C-alpha positions in Angstrom: -65.6 51.6 14.2 -63.5 50.3 11.4 -63.0 46.7 10.7 -60.7 44.5 8.7 -61.0 40.9 7.6 -58.1 38.5 8.1 -57.7 35.2 6.2 -55.1 32.9 7.7 -53.8 29.6 6.3 -52.0 27.5 8.9 -50.6 24.3 7.3 -48.1 21.5 7.8 -47.1 18.5 5.8 -44.4 15.9 6.2 -41.5 18.1 5.1 -42.7 21.7 5.7 -45.1 24.0 7.5 -46.2 27.6 7.3 -48.6 30.4 8.3 -49.9 32.7 5.6 -51.9 35.8 6.6 -53.9 38.1 4.3 -55.7 41.3 5.3 -58.7 42.7 3.4 -60.9 45.8 3.8 -64.1 44.0 2.6 -65.6 40.7 3.6 -66.3 39.9 -0.1 -62.5 40.1 -0.9 -61.6 38.1 2.1 -64.2 35.4 1.3 -62.9 35.2 -2.3 -59.4 34.5 -0.9 -60.8 32.0 1.7 -62.6 30.1 -1.0 -59.6 30.2 -3.3 -57.3 28.7 -0.7 -59.8 25.9 -0.1 -60.0 25.2 -3.9 -56.2 25.1 -4.0 -56.1 22.7 -1.1 -58.5 20.4 -2.8 -56.4 20.3 -6.0 -54.3 17.1 -5.9 -51.6 18.8 -8.0 -51.1 21.5 -5.3 -51.7 19.9 -1.9 -51.6 16.7 0.0 -55.2 17.4 1.0 -56.5 17.0 -2.6 -54.2 14.1 -3.2 -55.0 12.0 -0.1 -58.1 13.3 1.8 -60.8 13.1 -0.8 -61.8 10.1 -3.0 -62.8 10.5 -6.7 -66.4 11.4 -5.6 -65.2 14.1 -3.3 -65.9 12.1 -0.1 -63.6 12.3 2.9 -61.5 9.1 3.1 -61.0 7.1 6.3 -58.3 8.5 8.6 -59.0 12.2 7.9 -61.3 14.8 9.4 -62.7 17.7 7.5 -64.7 20.3 9.4 -66.2 23.7 8.3 -68.8 26.2 9.3 -69.1 27.7 5.8 -72.8 26.8 5.6 -76.2 28.0 6.6 -75.9 31.5 5.3 -72.9 32.4 7.5 -71.2 34.0 4.5 -74.2 36.3 3.9 -74.1 37.4 7.6 -70.4 38.0 7.3 -69.5 35.7 10.1 -66.2 34.2 11.0 -65.5 31.0 9.0 -63.2 28.1 9.2 -62.3 25.1 7.0 -60.0 22.5 8.8 -58.4 19.3 7.7 -56.6 16.9 10.0 -54.7 13.7 9.2 -55.8 11.5 12.1 -52.8 9.2 11.7 -50.2 12.0 11.5 -50.6 15.0 13.8 -47.9 16.8 11.9 -50.1 17.0 8.8 -53.0 19.5 8.8 -54.5 22.4 6.9 -56.5 25.2 8.7 -58.1 28.1 6.9 -59.8 30.9 8.8 -61.7 34.1 7.9 -62.1 36.4 10.8 -63.4 39.9 11.3 -61.3 42.2 13.5 -62.2 45.6 14.8 -59.5 48.3 14.6 -58.9 50.5 17.6 -58.4 54.2 17.5 -59.6 57.0 15.2 
């Protein structure tokens, strides 16, 4: 059975929102995009996340929640991954990045 790997980036800030979807034939390529999106989000010049969520030591500031399952060898086992950021004081501001394996139906 064939499979593809989908990376999705669902985001919103005060003045805009979007959903970006990327499809890959290998987990390695999908993980590279997943990781790249996270790095971009952590860049204060590119995203509100990098500008507001993390302090100068990389710690999550009060009022924000960051959750991920990108640990414990999940990448090596090619498991579904997520990296989510929520602004606890503004439900309209979030950043959700997913990597999911999907099986293709048919021949």
